[in-house]
C-alpha positions as CSV (number, residue, x, y, z in Angstrom):
1,M,-17.1,23.0,17.2
2,Q,-15.2,25.5,19.4
3,L,-11.9,25.9,17.6
4,H,-8.7,26.9,19.4
5,Y,-7.3,30.3,18.4
6,Q,-4.7,32.9,19.2
7,T,-5.2,36.6,18.9
8,L,-2.7,39.4,18.3
9,G,-3.4,43.1,17.9
10,D,-6.0,45.4,19.4
11,P,-9.5,45.0,18.0
12,I,-10.4,48.6,19.0
13,S,-7.5,50.6,17.5
14,G,-6.9,48.2,14.6
15,K,-7.6,49.4,11.1
16,G,-10.2,47.5,9.0
17,Q,-11.6,44.1,9.5
18,P,-10.0,41.4,11.7
19,L,-7.7,39.1,9.8
20,I,-8.1,35.3,10.3
21,L,-5.2,33.0,9.4
22,L,-5.7,29.3,8.4
23,H,-2.8,26.8,8.4
24,G,-2.3,23.8,6.1
25,L,-2.4,20.1,6.6
26,F,-0.4,18.9,9.7
27,G,0.0,22.6,10.8
28,S,-1.5,24.8,13.5
29,G,-2.0,28.5,14.2
30,D,1.6,28.6,15.6
31,N,2.9,28.3,12.0
32,W,2.1,32.0,11.2
33,G,4.7,33.5,13.6
34,T,6.3,36.4,11.7
35,V,3.3,37.0,9.4
36,A,0.9,37.2,12.3
37,K,3.1,39.5,14.3
38,H,3.5,41.9,11.4
39,F,-0.2,42.2,10.6
40,S,-1.1,42.6,14.2
41,Q,0.3,46.1,13.9
42,H,-2.7,47.1,11.7
43,Y,-5.3,44.4,12.3
44,Q,-6.6,42.1,15.0
45,V,-5.1,38.9,13.8
46,I,-6.7,35.6,14.8
47,S,-4.6,32.4,14.1
48,V,-6.9,29.4,14.1
49,D,-6.3,25.7,14.7
50,L,-8.5,23.7,12.3
51,R,-10.4,20.7,13.7
52,N,-8.1,17.7,14.3
53,H,-5.1,20.0,14.3
54,G,-3.2,21.9,17.0
55,R,-5.2,22.4,20.2
56,S,-8.7,22.3,18.5
57,P,-11.1,19.4,19.3
58,H,-10.9,16.1,17.5
59,S,-13.7,14.7,15.3
60,D,-14.1,11.6,13.2
61,S,-15.5,13.7,10.4
62,Q,-13.7,16.5,8.5
63,T,-15.4,18.0,5.5
64,Y,-14.9,21.4,4.0
65,T,-18.5,22.3,4.8
66,E,-18.0,21.3,8.4
67,M,-14.7,23.3,8.6
68,A,-16.5,26.4,7.2
69,D,-19.2,25.9,9.8
70,D,-16.5,25.7,12.5
71,L,-15.1,29.1,11.4
72,L,-18.6,30.6,11.3
73,E,-19.2,29.5,14.9
74,L,-15.9,31.1,15.9
75,C,-16.8,34.4,14.1
76,D,-20.2,34.4,15.9
77,A,-18.6,33.6,19.3
78,L,-16.2,36.5,18.8
79,G,-18.9,38.9,17.5
80,L,-17.1,39.3,14.1
81,D,-19.6,40.5,11.4
82,R,-17.0,40.8,8.6
83,I,-13.5,39.4,8.3
84,H,-10.5,39.2,6.0
85,L,-9.5,35.6,5.5
86,L,-6.1,34.2,4.6
87,G,-5.5,30.4,4.1
88,H,-2.5,28.4,3.0
89,S,-2.8,25.0,1.3
90,L,-5.5,23.0,3.1
91,G,-6.4,26.2,4.8
92,G,-6.6,27.9,1.4
93,K,-9.2,25.3,0.2
94,M,-11.1,25.8,3.4
95,A,-11.0,29.6,2.9
96,M,-12.4,29.2,-0.6
97,Q,-15.2,27.0,0.8
98,F,-16.0,29.6,3.5
99,A,-16.0,32.4,1.0
100,T,-18.5,30.7,-1.2
101,Q,-20.6,29.3,1.7
102,Y,-20.7,32.5,3.7
103,P,-19.8,35.4,1.3
104,D,-21.5,38.0,3.5
105,K,-19.0,37.3,6.3
106,L,-16.0,38.2,4.1
107,E,-14.4,41.5,3.1
108,K,-11.3,40.1,1.3
109,L,-10.0,36.6,0.6
110,I,-6.4,35.5,0.3
111,V,-5.5,32.0,-0.8
112,V,-1.8,30.8,-0.7
113,D,-0.6,28.2,-3.1
114,M,-3.8,26.2,-3.5
115,A,-6.2,25.7,-6.4
116,I,-9.8,24.5,-6.7
117,R,-9.0,21.2,-8.4
118,T,-8.7,17.7,-7.0
119,Y,-5.1,16.8,-6.0
120,P,-3.2,13.5,-6.2
121,D,-2.6,11.6,-3.0
122,A,0.7,13.0,-1.7
123,Y,0.4,12.5,2.1
124,T,-1.2,9.2,3.0
125,H,2.3,7.6,3.2
126,I,3.3,10.3,5.6
127,I,0.3,9.8,7.8
128,D,0.9,6.0,7.7
129,A,4.6,6.5,8.7
130,M,3.6,8.7,11.7
131,M,0.9,6.2,12.8
132,A,3.4,3.3,12.5
133,V,5.8,4.8,15.1
134,D,5.5,3.1,18.4
135,L,5.6,6.1,20.6
136,S,5.6,4.0,23.8
137,A,9.0,2.9,22.9
138,M,10.3,6.4,22.2
139,Q,12.1,8.5,24.8
140,S,12.6,11.7,22.9
141,R,11.8,13.7,19.9
142,S,15.1,12.7,18.3
143,D,14.1,9.0,18.7
144,V,10.9,9.7,16.8
145,D,12.8,11.6,14.2
146,K,15.1,8.6,13.6
147,A,12.1,6.3,13.4
148,L,10.6,8.4,10.6
149,T,13.8,8.9,8.6
150,S,13.5,5.9,6.3
151,K,9.9,6.7,5.3
152,I,10.2,10.5,5.4
153,P,13.8,11.3,4.2
154,H,13.5,15.1,4.0
155,T,14.7,16.7,7.3
156,M,12.6,19.8,7.0
157,V,9.4,17.8,6.5
158,R,10.2,15.7,9.5
159,Q,10.9,18.8,11.7
160,F,7.6,20.3,10.6
161,L,5.7,17.1,11.5
162,L,7.5,16.8,14.8
163,M,5.9,20.1,15.9
164,N,2.8,17.9,16.5
165,L,4.6,15.8,19.1
166,I,3.7,16.5,22.7
167,K,4.3,14.9,26.1
168,A,1.1,13.8,27.9
169,E,1.5,12.2,31.4
170,N,5.2,11.7,30.7
171,K,4.5,9.9,27.4
172,L,5.0,11.1,23.9
173,A,1.8,11.5,21.8
174,W,0.7,13.1,18.6
175,R,-1.4,16.1,19.2
176,I,-2.8,15.9,15.7
177,N,-5.7,13.4,15.1
178,L,-3.9,11.1,12.6
179,A,-6.6,8.5,12.4
180,A,-9.2,11.1,11.4
181,L,-6.9,12.7,8.9
182,R,-6.2,9.3,7.4
183,A,-9.9,8.5,7.1
184,N,-10.9,11.9,5.7
185,Y,-7.9,12.6,3.5
186,P,-9.6,11.3,0.3
187,H,-12.2,14.0,0.8
188,L,-9.6,16.7,1.7
189,I,-7.9,16.3,-1.7
190,Q,-11.2,16.7,-3.7
191,A,-12.1,19.9,-5.5
192,V,-14.1,22.7,-3.9
193,C,-16.3,25.5,-5.1
194,E,-16.8,23.9,-8.6
195,H,-20.5,25.0,-8.8
196,T,-20.3,28.4,-7.1
197,R,-19.0,31.9,-7.8
198,Y,-17.4,34.4,-5.5
199,E,-17.4,38.1,-6.7
200,K,-15.6,39.9,-3.9
201,P,-11.9,40.9,-4.0
202,S,-9.6,37.9,-3.7
203,L,-5.9,37.4,-4.0
204,F,-4.2,34.1,-5.0
205,I,-0.5,33.8,-4.3
206,R,1.5,30.9,-5.6
207,G,5.1,29.8,-5.3
208,E,7.0,29.9,-8.6
209,R,8.8,26.6,-7.7
210,S,5.6,24.9,-6.5
211,D,3.3,22.8,-8.7
212,Y,0.3,23.4,-6.6
213,V,-1.1,26.2,-8.8
214,R,-0.5,25.8,-12.5
215,D,-1.3,28.2,-15.3
216,T,-4.4,26.1,-16.1
217,D,-5.4,26.4,-12.5
218,I,-5.4,30.2,-12.8
219,A,-7.9,30.1,-15.6
220,H,-10.1,27.7,-13.7
221,I,-10.0,29.8,-10.5
222,S,-10.9,32.9,-12.5
223,T,-14.2,31.4,-13.6
224,H,-15.3,30.9,-10.0
225,F,-13.5,33.8,-8.3
226,T,-14.4,36.6,-10.7
227,N,-12.7,39.4,-8.9
228,A,-9.4,37.6,-8.3
229,Q,-5.8,38.9,-8.5
230,F,-2.9,36.6,-9.0
231,T,0.8,36.9,-8.0
232,S,3.8,34.6,-7.9
233,L,6.7,34.7,-5.5
234,A,10.1,32.9,-5.8
235,A,9.3,30.1,-3.4
236,N,8.1,26.5,-3.1
237,H,4.8,25.6,-1.4
238,W,5.6,27.3,1.9
239,V,5.5,30.7,0.3
240,H,5.1,32.8,3.5
241,A,7.9,30.9,5.3
242,E,10.4,31.1,2.4
243,Q,9.7,34.7,1.4
244,P,8.1,36.3,4.4
245,Q,9.0,39.9,3.5
246,A,7.8,39.7,-0.1
247,F,4.7,37.8,1.1
248,I,3.9,40.5,3.7
249,E,4.3,43.3,1.1
250,V,1.9,41.6,-1.4
251,V,-0.7,41.0,1.3
252,D,-0.3,44.5,2.7
253,R,-1.0,46.1,-0.7
254,F,-4.0,43.9,-1.3
255,L,-5.6,44.6,2.1
256,A,-4.9,48.3,2.0
257,G,-6.3,48.7,-1.6
258,S,-9.7,49.9,-2.5
259,K,-12.6,47.4,-2.3
């Protein structure tokens, strides 16, 4: 699958390997904003839309193996022999899958607020709420926002989801493939990398106020990612959005450090 991507930075004058950024569930490459802009000063930065997200193609199937293959296809198309890979949440799990599936393609791995384990179902109700909105009866983004309020009371969550709303032929539509995400979500919350080991440098960043990565998860991750470093930042799940400067500093040190 030919994924949609955006590039920042000069691949010729940039230092080190290209840096590929992977977003989380319901997101897109647009989410990286400030982070992508900063790192483009030193690396060629490639912000990717995962399948069924953003401007990438839709598919009925979405497994971690398939998503890793999608990224490999992109690397091959761009002539990238070795990359740094940074993924948040769903993108973090996908990054771990890629690292263990294609370790020779990676220089350094960064996973943001995501563990290996199976997670409880936290988002089916959100997908259902989005699918239940009759967009043909909606005139504006604010109409859709109001329609979602009873099922999704958190304003910031709704505003994030509404970034997936587009106008096509003067009609509102979801750019994200909600039906496929609904069908594949039981797989997406399953554990990854449970029978593999990855020995290259990796950095796991968690939010101190998030429950996505617990102390027990760190021990579990260490058994599979044997050259892992761990750090915590004063944030919830959206670590890079809540603490962009601290996040940038941590990642800068890791990427600039010795192999």
